[in-house]
C-alpha positions in Angstrom: -0.2 0.0 0.2 1.4 3.5 -0.9 1.6 6.3 1.6 -1.1 8.0 -0.7 -3.6 5.1 -0.4 -3.0 4.9 3.2 -3.6 8.6 3.7 -6.9 8.4 1.7 -8.2 5.3 3.7 -7.2 7.3 6.9 -9.4 10.3 5.8 -12.2 8.1 4.8 -12.1 6.0 8.0 -12.1 9.3 10.3 -15.0 10.6 8.3 -17.1 7.7 8.8 -16.2 7.3 12.3 -17.3 10.7 13.1 -20.5 10.7 10.7 -21.8 7.1 10.8 -20.4 5.4 13.4 -20.0 7.6 16.7 -22.5 10.1 15.1 -20.8 12.9 16.7 -20.8 15.0 13.5 -17.7 16.9 14.5 -17.0 17.8 10.7 -20.4 19.5 10.4 -19.8 22.0 12.9 -18.5 25.5 12.4 -16.1 25.5 15.5 -14.2 22.5 13.6 -13.8 24.4 10.6 -12.8 27.7 12.2 -10.3 26.1 14.7 -8.6 23.7 12.0 -6.7 26.3 10.4 -4.9 26.8 13.4 -4.1 23.2 13.6 -3.2 23.2 10.2 -0.7 26.1 10.6 1.2 24.5 13.4 1.2 21.3 11.3 2.8 22.9 8.5 5.5 24.6 10.6 6.3 21.3 12.2 6.1 19.4 9.2 8.1 22.0 7.1 11.1 21.9 9.8 11.3 18.0 9.7 11.1 17.5 6.0 12.7 20.8 4.7 15.8 19.9 6.8 15.7 16.3 5.6 15.0 14.6 9.2 12.1 12.9 7.5 12.5 11.6 4.0 9.8 10.1 1.6 10.0 7.6 -1.1 9.1 9.7 -4.2 7.5 6.4 -5.7 5.0 6.2 -2.6 3.7 9.8 -2.7 2.1 12.0 -5.2 4.7 14.6 -5.0 2.4 17.4 -4.4 4.0 19.6 -1.4 2.9 22.4 0.7 5.7 24.1 2.6 7.6 21.0 2.1 5.0 18.6 3.4 3.7 16.1 1.2 -0.1 16.3 0.9 -0.5 13.0 2.4 0.8 14.3 5.6 -1.8 16.9 5.6 -4.4 14.1 5.0 -3.1 11.9 7.7 -3.1 14.8 10.2 -6.7 15.8 9.3 -7.8 12.2 10.0 -6.0 12.1 13.1 -7.6 15.4 14.2 -11.1 14.2 13.1 -10.8 10.8 14.9 -9.4 12.2 17.9 -12.2 14.9 18.5 -15.0 12.6 17.4 -13.8 10.0 20.1 -13.2 12.9 22.7 -16.8 14.1 22.2 -18.4 10.8 22.3 -16.5 9.9 25.5 -17.0 13.0 27.4 -19.4 12.8 30.4 -22.7 14.5 29.9 -23.2 18.1 30.8 -24.1 18.6 34.5 -22.7 15.1 35.5 -20.9 15.3 38.9 -17.0 14.8 38.4 -15.4 11.6 39.1 -13.9 11.1 42.3 -9.9 11.2 42.7 -8.7 7.8 43.2 
């Protein structure tokens, strides 16, 4: 499996997890789309440093070759999938509003 195919599979899986499985619908909210550019900016910064300085290298045969600030587009897709899946799980697992906090153990 190429890095590109894995990235596409990751995005599809995260979207299905959010919309169909957990039904949290994080992607349908304005809050996500207003805050995602902040996450993306820091992802581009860190990815740009790592790939721009040659710390992380990619097999050119495994990626599309499209880059944004040194980052292969596949890295941005993986980052998107990770953020969506994490937020969907976070929303699903949070306690209901108004419930008492768990005692310290």
